[in-house]
C-alpha positions, 0 to 999 in steps of 0.5 A: 657850315657846309662841307666845303667849308669843312674841307678847306679849314681840315685842308688848311690845318694840314697845311699850317702842320706841315708849315710846324713841322718843317720849322720843327725840322729845321731846329731841330737841326741845326741849333738842339742836341740830344734828347730833346733834339729827339723830341723835336724832330720825333713831334714833328714827324707826328704832324707831318704824318698827320697833316699826310692823313688829312690831306689824303682825307680831304683828296679822297672824298672828292667833290662836295655838292 
């Protein structure tokens, strides 16, 4: 695979992680209570953090040749 295609898949996976994080936060705030709410929220924030790191990686590596 070319470097540009790899960067595309990394960016797409970051977008997928952001979508999962948003859905998990919405679920935890509306339907869950107690420890499960904390667990799902922690998972969602971890997904958002990883997605942010992946996006920074894609943006700061610059264009491919």
